[in-house]
C-alpha positions in Angstrom: 131.4 65.8 95.2 133.8 64.6 98.4 133.5 62.3 99.9 132.7 64.3 102.9 130.4 65.4 101.8 128.2 62.4 101.6 128.5 61.7 104.8 125.5 62.7 107.2 126.2 65.1 109.6 126.0 63.5 112.9 123.8 66.0 114.0 120.9 65.3 111.2 117.7 64.0 112.7 114.7 62.5 110.7 111.9 65.0 109.8 109.6 65.2 113.0 112.2 64.4 115.2 114.3 66.6 118.2 116.5 66.4 121.1 115.2 68.1 124.0 118.3 69.8 125.9 118.4 70.3 129.4 116.4 73.3 130.1 113.9 71.6 127.8 113.7 68.4 129.1 113.4 68.9 133.0 110.8 71.3 132.1 108.7 68.6 130.3 109.6 66.0 133.2 108.0 68.1 135.9 105.1 69.1 133.7 104.6 65.1 132.9 104.9 64.5 137.0 102.6 67.1 138.1 99.6 66.0 135.6 100.8 62.4 136.5 100.6 63.2 140.3 96.7 65.3 140.1 95.3 62.1 138.5 97.3 59.8 141.2 94.9 61.5 143.7 91.9 61.2 141.9 92.6 57.4 142.3 93.8 56.9 138.3 96.3 54.0 138.5 99.2 54.1 136.4 100.4 51.8 133.8 103.0 51.4 131.3 102.4 49.9 127.5 104.9 48.7 125.8 106.2 51.0 122.6 106.0 48.4 120.0 103.2 45.6 119.6 102.1 43.1 117.2 100.6 44.9 114.5 97.7 42.2 114.7 97.2 43.2 118.4 97.8 46.8 118.0 95.8 47.7 114.9 92.9 45.2 115.5 89.5 46.5 116.3 89.2 50.2 117.4 92.8 50.4 116.6 92.7 50.2 113.2 92.2 53.6 112.4 95.0 54.0 113.8 96.7 52.1 110.8 97.3 55.1 108.5 99.8 56.8 111.0 101.8 54.2 111.9 105.2 53.0 111.8 106.0 48.9 111.0 109.0 47.3 111.4 110.0 43.3 111.7 110.6 41.0 114.4 113.8 39.9 113.8 112.9 36.8 115.9 109.7 35.5 115.2 109.5 37.3 112.0 105.8 39.0 112.5 105.5 42.7 112.0 105.3 44.9 114.8 103.9 47.9 114.9 105.0 51.6 116.7 101.6 52.8 118.9 100.4 56.3 117.6 98.2 56.3 120.0 97.7 55.1 124.0 94.3 54.6 124.3 93.6 51.3 122.4 96.6 49.8 124.2 94.9 50.9 127.8 91.6 49.4 126.2 93.2 45.8 125.4 95.2 45.6 129.4 91.7 46.3 130.5 90.0 43.7 128.6 93.0 40.9 129.0 95.1 41.9 132.1 92.6 43.6 134.1 89.5 41.7 133.0 89.1 40.5 136.7 89.7 44.0 138.6 86.6 46.0 140.0 84.9 48.4 137.8 85.0 51.4 137.8 88.9 51.2 136.2 90.2 54.1 137.0 93.6 53.9 134.6 96.3 56.5 133.8 99.2 56.5 131.5 102.2 58.6 130.3 104.8 58.2 127.5 106.0 58.8 123.8 104.4 57.5 120.5 105.4 58.0 117.1 103.3 59.1 114.0 103.2 59.2 110.5 102.7 62.0 109.7 101.7 63.5 106.9 103.6 65.3 103.9 104.2 68.4 104.9 103.1 68.6 108.4 105.9 66.6 110.2 106.7 68.8 112.6 105.8 66.2 115.5 106.6 62.4 114.4 107.5 61.7 117.7 104.7 62.7 120.6 104.5 62.6 124.5 101.1 62.0 126.2 99.7 61.4 129.5 96.2 60.7 130.3 93.3 59.0 132.0 90.8 56.4 131.3 87.7 55.5 133.0 86.3 52.1 131.7 83.2 50.4 132.8 80.3 53.0 133.8 78.9 55.0 130.7 76.8 57.8 131.7 77.2 61.6 131.6 78.6 61.7 135.6 81.6 59.9 134.1 82.0 62.1 131.1 82.2 64.8 133.7 84.8 63.5 136.0 87.1 62.8 133.4 86.5 66.4 131.6 87.2 67.8 135.7 90.2 66.0 136.3 91.7 67.3 133.1 90.7 71.0 133.9 92.4 69.9 137.4 95.8 69.1 136.2 95.5 71.5 134.0 95.3 74.1 136.2 98.0 73.1 138.6 100.5 74.1 135.5 99.0 77.2 135.5 97.7 77.0 132.0 95.2 79.8 132.1 91.8 80.9 130.2 91.0 77.3 129.8 88.1 75.8 127.0 86.9 72.3 126.5 84.9 71.7 123.1 82.4 69.4 123.4 81.0 67.3 120.4 78.7 64.8 119.9 79.6 63.5 115.9 76.6 60.8 116.4 74.0 63.8 116.5 75.1 64.7 113.2 76.3 61.6 111.8 73.2 60.0 112.4 70.8 62.2 110.8 72.7 62.1 108.0 73.5 58.3 107.4 69.4 57.9 108.3 68.4 60.0 105.5 71.7 60.9 102.7 72.3 58.3 100.2 75.8 56.2 101.2 77.2 58.1 97.7 76.4 61.5 98.4 77.6 61.9 101.9 81.3 62.6 101.7 80.8 66.3 99.8 78.0 67.0 102.7 80.7 65.9 105.3 83.3 68.3 103.3 80.7 71.5 103.4 80.0 70.6 107.2 83.9 70.2 108.3 84.3 73.9 106.3 81.2 75.5 107.7 80.1 76.4 104.5 76.4 76.7 105.2 75.5 77.7 101.5 76.8 73.9 100.5 75.0 72.3 103.3 71.6 73.9 102.5 72.3 72.7 98.6 73.3 69.3 99.2 71.4 68.6 102.8 68.4 67.8 101.2 65.5 67.2 103.7 67.8 67.5 107.1 69.5 70.8 105.6 67.2 72.9 107.7 68.5 71.0 111.1 71.9 71.2 110.0 72.4 75.0 109.2 71.3 74.9 113.2 73.8 73.0 114.2 75.9 74.9 112.6 74.8 78.2 113.6 75.0 76.3 117.0 78.8 76.2 117.3 79.7 78.7 120.0 78.8 78.7 124.3 77.7 75.7 125.9 74.2 77.1 127.0 73.4 78.6 123.8 74.2 75.8 121.8 72.0 73.6 123.9 69.4 76.2 123.6 69.7 76.0 119.6 70.0 71.9 119.7 67.0 71.4 121.9 64.5 73.3 119.1 65.3 70.6 116.8 62.8 67.4 116.7 65.0 64.8 116.1 64.1 61.4 115.2 63.4 58.6 118.1 67.3 56.9 118.2 69.1 59.9 117.5 67.3 62.0 120.6 69.2 60.1 123.2 72.1 61.4 121.7 71.2 65.1 122.7 69.9 64.2 126.0 73.4 62.2 126.5 74.8 65.9 125.5 72.4 68.1 127.9 72.9 65.6 130.8 77.2 65.3 130.6 77.2 69.2 130.3 75.1 69.6 133.2 76.9 66.9 135.3 80.4 68.7 134.0 78.8 72.0 135.4 78.2 70.4 138.4 81.9 69.5 139.1 83.1 72.7 137.9 81.5 75.5 137.9 83.6 78.2 136.4 85.1 75.5 133.2 84.6 77.1 130.2 82.4 74.9 127.8 81.6 75.1 124.4 79.6 72.7 121.4 80.3 72.2 118.1 77.5 69.8 116.6 79.2 69.3 113.7 83.2 68.5 114.6 83.9 64.8 113.1 87.5 64.9 112.3 90.0 62.7 114.5 87.5 61.2 116.3 88.0 57.5 114.0 86.9 55.2 117.2 84.5 57.2 119.4 81.1 56.9 120.0 79.4 59.0 122.2 80.6 62.3 123.4 84.0 63.8 122.7 86.0 66.2 123.8 88.7 68.8 122.5 91.1 71.3 125.0 91.8 74.6 124.2 93.5 77.2 126.0 93.6 81.2 125.0 97.1 81.3 125.7 98.4 78.7 122.8 97.4 78.3 119.6 97.3 74.4 119.4 95.3 71.5 120.6 96.3 70.8 124.0 94.5 67.4 124.6 91.6 65.5 123.2 89.5 62.6 124.0 86.1 61.3 124.7 84.0 58.0 124.9 84.7 54.6 123.1 84.4 50.7 123.7 87.4 49.4 125.6 87.0 45.9 124.5 83.3 45.5 125.3 83.1 48.0 127.5 82.0 51.7 127.6 85.2 53.8 128.4 85.6 57.6 128.7 89.2 58.9 128.3 91.2 62.2 127.7 94.7 62.3 126.2 96.6 65.3 127.4 99.8 66.3 124.9 102.8 67.5 127.7 104.8 69.4 125.1 101.7 71.7 123.7 101.1 72.4 127.8 104.8 73.7 128.3 104.5 75.9 125.6 101.1 77.0 126.8 101.8 77.3 130.8 103.9 79.9 131.8 107.7 79.8 132.0 108.5 78.2 135.8 112.1 79.3 137.3 114.9 77.5 137.4 116.3 75.6 140.1 118.9 77.5 141.5 122.1 75.4 141.5 124.8 75.7 144.0 128.4 74.7 143.9 129.6 72.5 146.6 132.6 71.0 148.0 133.6 67.2 147.8 133.7 66.7 150.9 130.3 68.2 152.4 128.7 66.7 154.7 125.2 65.0 154.0 123.1 67.1 156.6 124.3 70.7 154.8 123.5 68.5 151.1 120.0 67.3 152.4 119.4 70.6 153.6 120.2 72.0 150.3 117.9 69.6 148.2 114.9 70.4 150.7 115.7 74.3 150.1 115.0 73.9 146.6 118.4 73.7 145.4 120.5 71.1 142.9 124.1 70.9 144.1 127.3 70.6 142.0 129.9 68.6 143.7 133.6 69.6 143.0 135.8 67.1 142.0 139.2 68.4 143.9 139.7 70.5 147.3 142.4 72.6 145.6 139.5 74.2 143.0 138.9 78.1 142.9 135.1 77.2 144.0 134.1 80.7 142.6 135.9 80.7 139.3 134.2 76.8 139.0 130.8 77.8 140.1 130.5 80.5 137.5 132.0 78.4 134.9 129.8 75.5 135.7 126.7 78.4 135.5 125.8 78.2 139.3 123.4 80.9 140.9 125.5 80.2 144.5 128.3 78.3 145.9 128.8 77.1 149.6 130.9 79.3 151.6 130.9 79.8 155.5 128.2 76.9 156.0 125.9 79.2 153.9 124.7 79.1 150.1 126.2 82.1 148.6 124.5 84.2 145.6 127.2 85.0 142.9 
């Protein structure tokens, strides 16, 4: 083997990591800026947690469920183990409960940034993921759930994403039934059958609650129909409150966003590791991937509800925006003309010498216009 074949290519990146080139990076930045501006207009104040934290802090409490997806490394100064965040929600909870413990409630926070996830073998396409989201901390109410979901829908609408659907679930509803009746040793195959929507296996494994679980399986679909079916079930006293909260949250969302498409899946448990109530997953008819997810959880000891969007997925679902026109300008173009071009939406590309052929340089640099005779002339 030659020496050259042993040297890795400078273009080779670890699995799941990728460069974003000029058009892609600018589109992502614009998309995040649009989403964050929508959050800001509705009173959500931006915070920026660090990419790295000590392992004991990041993965303590609710963060323990994130451990399998977390990269770790040792701090060369303190020799303590550190962890790269795989998700930002638990960091926001830490900020709220410690740094902002005296801030008035309800506390409305927003955030954006990159996260690093380990991934699973064969599914490592995205190990560096962008997040942009909101957290409403303090109140535990259907109206709080509705505010978070309605604001998420507004942010998606501003990106021009069509056919948006919010899929609601209440894991505690079915899990409460199962934990109250099914022995712990027998729960895993039943949960697996529910996850696969295997009605025959659920009937075999569900014991005395098989009939109720069968109705929950059939209920998956449009929210109004699902609530009608779920309302017919006779819940134990300690479980009935979960259904009532689900129905109240749907009503509150309808009040804020009457035209928003809502679906319910009463037996969706996947990925809701630290959530305690209503959960939501965001989809669109213009994309086959999940656009975001969120729900109710505990921020320290406080109730909270949040929604995390995935900007990279949003941009793949959104209409392709027109590129900003680029105008080639002379070295000494006066400030007022530059300002006018910028206000008109142009990006300006300045010459670096006085004796260039401006038309040739403009074409070479892929500009769409050139400054000539006091105006931007199309090429």
